[in-house]
N, C-alpha and C positions, 0 to 999 in steps of 0.2 A: 206564529208557527211553533209547533213542538220541535224538540230536538230530533225526534225520529223523522219528521217531515223535512227538516233542514238537511239531515244526513242523506236522505233519499234524493234531495235536490242536488247536493254535491255529487253524488254518484251519477245522476242523470245528466247534468249539464256542466260539470266542472272537471277538475283534474285531480282526483284523489289518489293518494299513495296506497299501497297494500296495508291492511290493518296491522296494528301492533298486537302481539300476543299478550295474554295476561302475564306471562313470565317476563316479557320485555318491559311491561309497565311496572312490575314489581322491582325489576333491576333498576329502572330509571328512578323510582321513588327512593330506593335504597341509596342510590348514588347522590341524589340532590338533597335528601333529608326532608322532603315534604311529600304529601300525598296529593294526587290529582283530585280535584273536586268532581262531583257527579257529571257536570257538563263536559269537562275535559276528558274524563274517563270514557264516557260514551263516544266522544269524537275519536279518541285514539284507538278504541276497540273497533271502530268503523273504518278509520283510515289513519295511518301514521303520518299525518301531514297532508296538505292539499294546496293546490293553487286554484284560486277563484277566477273565473272569467277567461283567463289566458294562461297558457303554460309558461314556464320559465324559458327564456329570460325576460319575457314581457309582462309577467304577472305583477299587478300592483299589490295583490294579497297573496303572499306565500306563507301559509300556516306551517310552521317548522315541524319537522319530524322530531320525535323524542331525542334522537341522536344529536340534533342541532339546537335543542333548547338549552340555553346557558344563561348565566347571570348577565343582566343587561350591561353592567359595567364592563364585562369582558367583550360582549358583542359590539358595544359602542366605542369604548376607549381602549380595549385590548389589555386591560389590567384588572386583576381581582383584588382591589384595594378599597378600603372604606372611603378614601378621598374621591373615588370614581363613582360613588352612588351606593345606595343601600344594597346589602347582600340579599335582600328578600325580593328584589325585582328581577324577573326573568324575561328574556326576549322570547316571545311566542309567535309573532307575525313579523316577517321581513317585508317591508313595503317598497323595497328596491330603490329607495331614494335617500338613504341614510336615516330613514324614519323606521321605527319599530313600534309595535304594539307590545306592551309588557303585561305580565300578570304579576300582581302584588300578592305574594304568598304569606305575607305577614298579617293581612287583613282578610276577614271573611264576613260576608253579609248573607244571611240565610244559607250558610254552608257553601257559598260560592265566592271565588276570588274576583275582585274588580280588575278591570283592564285599563291601562294607561297609555296615553300617546307620549312617545319619547322621540324627539328630533335631535339628531347628532349635534346640531349647532347650538342648542340651548340645554342639553342634558347636563346635569341631573334635574333640571326643571321639567316636570311632567304634569299632565292633567288627566283626571279620570274621564274616560269616554264611554264606559259601559260598566254596569254593576256586576256583570257576569259574562262568561264566554258565550252562553246562549244568546244573550242580548246583543253582544258584539256580532255574532255570526248572523243573526237575523237582519241586523242593520247593514252588515256588509253585503249579504246576498241581495238585499233590496236596493243597493247603492248604484247599480248600473256601472260598476267598476270604478266608482269615484270614492275618495276617502270621505266618508260621511261626516266625520268630526271636523273637517276643515270648512271654513266659511267659503261660500260660493262666490 
């Protein structure tokens, strides 16, 4: 699926938030010190966060709004210290079970950031689950509301 098709699917069958303005995106990028890749920029211009399949508080996939994207070590451990994980990992998706999907802004492949699975109980041990946000989103939308990266 293309990003445009996935965004249309989110609008049609899921729970998108109102879009972020270009000014809001610029302010976010200035605040965090990194730029959204093309996938993330397209998503946030379409919707500033979304819940997939079910609304909060029951959503397994809550893609955070720009206002809620923060360093993973702050989201998971509540402290912004190097001992709590790399500064380049940001919480992007709250899975409502102390599990987050992170974006690693220190690495890019083909201009896109990889996404990582981060469980509170084993953090800062993580594993890559998608090479890009578009790959993650396609697999999440096709998951039937299951965490596609976990063994069945």
